[in-house]
C-alpha positions as CSV (number, residue, x, y, z in Angstrom):
1,M,139.9,91.2,92.3
2,E,138.0,89.7,89.4
3,R,136.4,92.5,87.4
4,L,132.6,92.5,87.2
5,K,130.6,92.8,84.1
6,Y,127.3,94.7,83.5
7,G,125.0,95.6,80.7
8,M,122.6,98.5,80.2
9,V,119.0,98.8,78.9
10,G,118.2,102.3,77.7
11,G,120.6,105.2,78.1
12,G,121.1,105.9,74.4
13,P,122.7,108.9,72.7
14,G,121.8,112.1,74.6
15,A,120.2,110.3,77.5
16,F,121.4,112.1,80.7
17,I,120.7,109.5,83.3
18,G,122.3,106.6,81.4
19,A,125.5,108.5,81.1
20,V,125.5,109.3,84.8
21,H,125.2,105.6,85.7
22,R,128.1,104.7,83.4
23,A,130.3,107.4,84.8
24,A,129.5,106.4,88.4
25,I,130.4,102.8,87.7
26,R,133.6,103.8,86.1
27,L,134.4,105.9,89.1
28,N,134.6,102.8,91.2
29,N,136.7,101.0,88.6
30,E,135.6,97.5,89.4
31,A,133.0,96.7,86.6
32,D,133.0,96.9,82.8
33,L,130.1,97.7,80.4
34,V,130.1,94.8,78.0
35,C,126.7,94.8,76.4
36,G,123.5,96.8,76.0
37,S,120.2,97.4,74.4
38,F,120.6,101.2,74.3
39,S,117.9,102.3,71.9
40,S,115.1,101.0,69.7
41,H,116.6,102.9,66.8
42,A,119.3,100.8,65.1
43,D,121.4,103.8,64.1
44,K,121.5,105.3,67.6
45,R,122.2,101.9,69.0
46,A,125.1,101.4,66.7
47,E,126.4,104.9,67.3
48,L,126.6,104.5,71.1
49,G,127.8,101.0,71.0
50,A,130.8,102.1,68.8
51,E,131.5,105.0,71.1
52,L,131.5,102.7,74.2
53,G,133.5,100.0,72.5
54,I,130.7,97.4,72.7
55,D,131.1,94.2,70.6
56,P,128.4,94.6,67.9
57,A,127.3,91.0,68.7
58,R,126.4,92.2,72.2
59,N,124.6,95.4,71.1
60,Y,121.1,94.0,71.2
61,A,117.9,95.3,69.5
62,T,115.7,94.6,72.5
63,F,116.0,93.9,76.2
64,E,114.3,90.5,75.6
65,E,117.0,89.5,73.2
66,M,119.7,90.8,75.5
67,A,118.4,88.9,78.5
68,A,118.0,85.6,76.7
69,A,121.4,85.9,75.0
70,E,123.3,87.0,78.1
71,G,121.6,84.3,80.2
72,A,122.9,81.6,77.9
73,R,126.5,82.8,77.9
74,A,129.2,81.3,80.1
75,D,130.6,84.8,80.7
76,K,127.2,86.4,81.2
77,I,126.9,89.9,82.8
78,D,126.8,90.1,86.6
79,W,124.0,92.6,86.5
80,A,121.8,94.7,84.2
81,V,121.2,98.4,84.6
82,I,117.7,99.6,83.6
83,V,117.4,103.3,82.7
84,T,114.3,103.4,80.5
85,P,111.0,105.3,81.0
86,N,109.0,103.8,83.9
87,V,106.6,101.6,81.9
88,W,109.5,99.3,80.8
89,H,111.1,98.9,84.2
90,Y,109.0,95.9,85.1
91,P,109.2,93.8,81.9
92,A,112.9,94.5,81.5
93,A,113.8,93.7,85.1
94,K,111.6,90.5,84.9
95,A,113.4,89.4,81.8
96,F,116.8,89.5,83.5
97,L,115.7,88.1,86.8
98,E,114.3,85.1,85.0
99,Q,117.8,84.5,83.6
100,G,119.3,84.6,87.0
101,I,120.9,88.0,86.4
102,H,121.0,90.7,89.1
103,V,119.4,94.0,88.4
104,V,119.9,97.7,89.2
105,C,116.9,99.8,88.2
106,E,116.1,103.5,88.1
107,K,113.2,104.7,90.2
108,P,110.4,104.4,90.4
109,L,110.8,100.6,90.4
110,C,107.7,100.1,88.2
111,V,104.2,101.5,87.9
112,T,102.1,99.3,90.2
113,A,102.8,97.7,93.6
114,E,101.6,94.4,92.1
115,Q,104.4,94.5,89.6
116,G,106.9,95.3,92.3
117,R,105.7,92.3,94.4
118,D,106.0,90.1,91.4
119,L,109.6,91.2,90.8
120,K,110.4,90.4,94.4
121,R,108.9,86.9,94.0
122,I,111.0,86.3,90.9
123,A,114.2,87.7,92.5
124,D,113.7,85.5,95.5
125,E,113.0,82.5,93.3
126,H,116.2,82.9,91.3
127,G,118.4,84.2,94.1
128,C,119.0,87.6,92.5
129,L,120.1,90.8,94.0
130,F,118.1,94.0,93.2
131,G,119.1,97.6,93.7
132,V,117.0,100.7,93.1
133,T,118.9,104.0,92.4
134,Y,117.4,106.4,94.8
135,T,120.3,108.7,94.2
136,Y,120.3,110.9,97.3
137,T,120.8,108.0,99.7
138,G,124.2,107.7,98.2
139,H,125.5,111.0,99.5
140,V,127.9,110.7,102.4
141,M,125.9,113.1,104.6
142,S,122.7,111.0,104.0
143,R,124.7,108.1,105.4
144,E,125.8,110.3,108.3
145,A,122.2,111.3,109.0
146,R,121.2,107.7,108.9
147,Q,123.8,106.7,111.5
148,L,123.1,109.7,113.7
149,V,119.4,108.6,113.8
150,R,120.5,105.0,114.6
151,N,122.8,106.2,117.3
152,G,119.9,108.0,119.0
153,V,121.5,111.4,118.6
154,I,118.2,113.2,117.9
155,G,116.1,110.9,120.0
156,E,112.6,109.7,119.1
157,I,111.4,111.2,115.8
158,R,108.3,113.3,116.0
159,M,108.0,115.1,112.7
160,V,109.5,115.1,109.2
161,M,109.3,117.9,106.7
162,G,110.3,117.2,103.1
163,E,110.2,119.4,100.0
164,Y,111.5,118.9,96.5
165,P,110.7,121.8,94.2
166,Q,111.9,122.3,90.6
167,D,110.9,124.7,87.8
168,W,112.0,122.7,84.7
169,L,108.5,122.1,83.4
170,L,107.4,125.8,83.3
171,D,108.5,126.5,79.7
172,V,107.4,123.1,78.5
173,L,103.9,123.8,79.8
174,E,103.5,126.7,77.4
175,T,104.0,124.5,74.3
176,I,103.0,121.0,75.5
177,T,100.5,119.2,73.3
178,E,99.3,115.6,73.2
179,E,101.8,114.9,70.5
180,N,104.9,116.4,72.1
181,K,104.6,116.1,75.8
182,P,107.6,114.8,77.7
183,W,107.5,111.1,78.6
184,R,107.2,111.9,82.3
185,A,103.9,113.7,81.6
186,D,102.6,110.7,79.5
187,P,100.7,108.1,81.5
188,K,101.4,105.5,78.9
189,L,105.1,105.8,79.7
190,S,105.2,107.2,83.2
191,G,102.2,105.5,84.9
192,R,99.7,107.2,87.1
193,G,102.0,109.8,88.5
194,A,104.5,112.4,87.2
195,A,105.9,114.7,89.9
196,V,104.7,112.4,92.7
197,A,106.5,109.4,91.1
198,D,109.6,111.2,89.9
199,L,110.3,113.5,92.9
200,G,107.9,112.5,95.6
201,T,109.4,109.0,95.8
202,H,112.8,110.5,96.4
203,I,111.4,112.2,99.6
204,E,109.6,109.0,100.7
205,N,112.7,106.9,100.1
206,W,115.2,109.3,101.8
207,V,113.0,109.6,104.9
208,S,112.5,105.8,105.1
209,Y,116.2,105.1,104.4
210,V,117.5,107.5,107.0
211,T,114.9,107.3,109.7
212,G,113.5,103.8,109.3
213,L,110.0,105.3,109.5
214,K,107.2,103.5,107.6
215,I,104.1,105.3,106.4
216,E,100.8,104.1,107.9
217,K,98.4,106.5,106.0
218,L,98.5,109.6,103.9
219,A,96.3,112.3,102.5
220,C,97.4,113.9,99.2
221,N,96.4,116.6,96.8
222,L,97.8,116.5,93.2
223,D,97.7,119.6,91.0
224,V,97.9,119.8,87.2
225,F,98.9,123.4,86.3
226,G,99.2,124.8,82.8
227,Q,97.7,124.2,79.4
228,G,97.7,120.6,78.1
229,G,98.9,119.1,81.4
230,V,97.9,115.4,81.8
231,L,99.7,114.3,85.0
232,D,100.5,116.0,88.3
233,N,103.2,118.7,88.5
234,N,102.6,119.9,92.0
235,V,102.0,117.6,95.1
236,E,101.1,118.2,98.8
237,A,100.9,115.3,101.2
238,L,100.2,114.8,104.9
239,I,101.8,111.7,106.4
240,K,101.1,109.6,109.4
241,F,103.9,107.2,110.2
242,K,103.6,103.9,112.1
243,G,104.5,104.7,115.7
244,G,103.0,108.2,115.9
245,A,105.4,110.5,114.0
246,T,103.9,112.9,111.4
247,G,105.1,114.4,108.2
248,M,104.4,116.9,105.4
249,Y,105.8,116.4,101.9
250,W,105.7,118.9,99.0
251,T,107.1,118.6,95.5
252,S,106.6,120.6,92.4
253,Q,108.0,120.9,88.8
254,V,106.6,124.4,88.3
255,A,108.1,126.3,91.3
256,I,109.9,129.4,89.9
257,G,113.4,129.9,91.1
258,F,114.1,126.3,92.2
259,D,116.6,124.0,90.3
260,N,116.7,120.7,92.2
261,A,116.0,121.8,95.7
262,L,115.4,118.6,97.8
263,K,115.4,119.5,101.5
264,I,114.4,117.3,104.4
265,R,114.2,118.1,108.1
266,V,113.9,115.4,110.7
267,F,112.7,116.6,114.1
268,G,113.3,114.4,117.2
269,D,112.8,115.0,120.9
270,K,116.6,115.6,121.4
271,G,117.5,117.4,118.2
272,T,116.9,118.1,114.5
273,L,118.7,117.1,111.3
274,E,118.5,119.1,108.0
275,F,119.8,117.8,104.7
276,V,119.8,120.0,101.6
277,Q,120.6,118.2,98.3
278,E,122.1,121.2,96.6
279,E,124.5,121.6,99.6
280,N,125.0,117.8,100.1
281,N,128.5,118.1,101.4
282,Y,127.0,119.4,104.7
283,L,124.5,118.3,107.3
284,K,122.9,120.7,109.8
285,V,122.6,119.2,113.3
286,T,120.9,121.1,116.1
287,L,120.7,119.5,119.5
288,R,118.3,120.6,122.2
289,G,119.6,123.6,124.1
290,K,122.7,123.9,121.9
291,P,123.7,126.1,119.0
292,P,123.3,124.6,115.4
293,Q,126.3,122.7,114.1
294,I,127.3,122.2,110.4
295,Y,128.9,118.8,109.8
296,S,131.2,118.7,106.8
297,R,131.7,115.7,104.5
298,G,135.2,114.3,104.9
299,A,135.8,115.7,108.4
300,G,137.4,113.4,111.0
301,Y,134.5,113.6,113.4
302,L,132.0,111.7,111.1
303,T,130.9,108.2,112.0
304,P,132.8,105.4,110.4
305,E,129.7,104.2,108.7
306,A,129.6,107.5,106.6
307,S,133.4,108.1,106.4
308,K,134.0,104.9,104.4
309,Y,132.2,106.5,101.4
310,V,134.3,109.7,101.4
311,R,136.2,110.0,98.1
312,V,138.1,113.3,98.4
313,P,139.2,115.5,101.3
314,T,136.9,117.9,103.0
315,G,136.3,121.1,101.1
316,H,136.5,119.4,97.8
317,P,132.9,118.9,96.8
318,E,131.4,115.6,95.9
319,G,128.1,115.4,94.1
320,L,125.6,113.4,92.0
321,T,128.0,111.0,90.3
322,E,129.7,110.2,93.6
323,A,126.3,109.5,95.2
324,F,125.5,107.0,92.4
325,A,129.0,105.5,92.7
326,N,128.5,104.9,96.4
327,I,125.3,103.0,95.7
328,Y,127.1,100.9,93.0
329,K,130.0,100.4,95.4
330,D,127.5,98.8,97.9
331,F,125.8,96.8,95.2
332,A,129.1,95.4,93.7
333,A,130.1,94.3,97.2
334,A,126.9,92.3,97.5
335,V,127.5,90.8,94.1
336,R,131.0,89.7,94.9
337,D,129.9,88.2,98.2
338,K,127.1,86.4,96.4
339,K,129.5,85.0,93.8
340,A,131.8,83.8,96.6
341,G,128.9,81.8,98.1
342,K,128.4,84.0,101.1
343,A,125.0,84.6,102.7
344,V,123.9,88.0,101.6
345,N,121.3,90.1,103.4
346,E,120.8,93.1,101.1
347,E,119.7,95.4,103.9
348,D,123.2,95.2,105.4
349,Y,125.0,96.6,102.3
350,G,123.6,100.2,102.2
351,Y,122.0,100.4,98.7
352,P,118.3,101.0,98.3
353,T,116.7,97.6,98.0
354,L,113.9,96.1,96.0
355,Q,111.5,96.4,99.0
356,M,112.3,100.1,99.2
357,G,111.4,100.3,95.5
358,I,108.1,98.5,96.2
359,D,107.4,101.0,99.0
360,G,108.0,103.9,96.7
361,V,105.6,102.5,94.1
362,E,102.9,101.9,96.7
363,F,103.5,105.5,98.0
364,F,102.9,107.3,94.7
365,N,99.9,105.1,93.8
366,K,98.3,105.8,97.2
367,C,98.9,109.5,96.7
368,V,97.0,109.3,93.4
369,D,94.2,107.3,95.1
370,S,93.9,109.9,97.8
371,S,93.8,112.8,95.5
372,E,91.3,111.2,93.2
373,A,89.1,110.6,96.3
374,G,89.2,114.3,97.3
375,A,92.5,114.2,99.3
376,T,91.0,111.7,101.8
377,W,93.2,109.6,104.1
378,V,94.2,106.3,102.6
379,T,96.0,103.5,104.4
380,L,99.1,101.8,103.0
381,D,99.4,98.0,102.8
């Protein structure tokens, strides 16, 4: 197979998520990092470029320069990976789409739904593919849960309960000031939401990805705990889905004793599914009138749709990097088909799509709207 080529915007020295993306793509061993705009600081940019073996001529000062230069090359990159703070997602993605370059972007997609719809217009106009890295959809057992729902195993969905507590912001709150607050707590970099945009959108996307449910309306309360807090760090939302199902979502960055505790339960009229991110090699399945069962990643009884993403035998844990790699595996397959002149329907490939990214942006903005109006019900577009 022809090896694919990609570039990265952001992900400079010490940036956790950029390194995870690069490791995940390497795990698939089908695409090479050939260029980037890793940092606005020349010394950091040069340092990482040398470490990664990037040609200095393709180690760009800005994403604008990178998009223009790569778009003009005969051997231009197949896609750009965007791993910057939220506020730059939209302009960076737009710059590459306008050059006919596919995009994979960190979530949330952007900061307003209008920006998201504009990206979709540009992507459609230039025939570009667009993936959004909602990580947890990449886990094998998320794919298994999705297929069980599609196969009708738990019947008609009635309720969804999602929670995603962390405690990483506790110590930061004691020292946070206007000058030193983390970028996720800065509306100039993060947008209108912090926890709701960072963590809440993961819940919204996992539920939508696995169940197919779409939110009709929501009522949300955002809390800002601690000294110097600017944006939300605790979120409670009531959800009404189209078709009659209901939901409750909670996320927090100040919940003592929780590391990265995403847990989602889906209740149908025939059974219940429970996915716990920190135990992502397993899926709890309880059917009506039967004892609970624990499905194990890699076992022979999994559906073919999930089994094709298994990388190591059962009992050998897979985790965050593999989940990212599965998303990139799907995206690379779509890119190859596109290059071969095949008709590509992105929803058939398994990676979170641009429309899912738009849905997430609308979700967190509507949560802010609801909270600002006193936790009243607001309808989604």
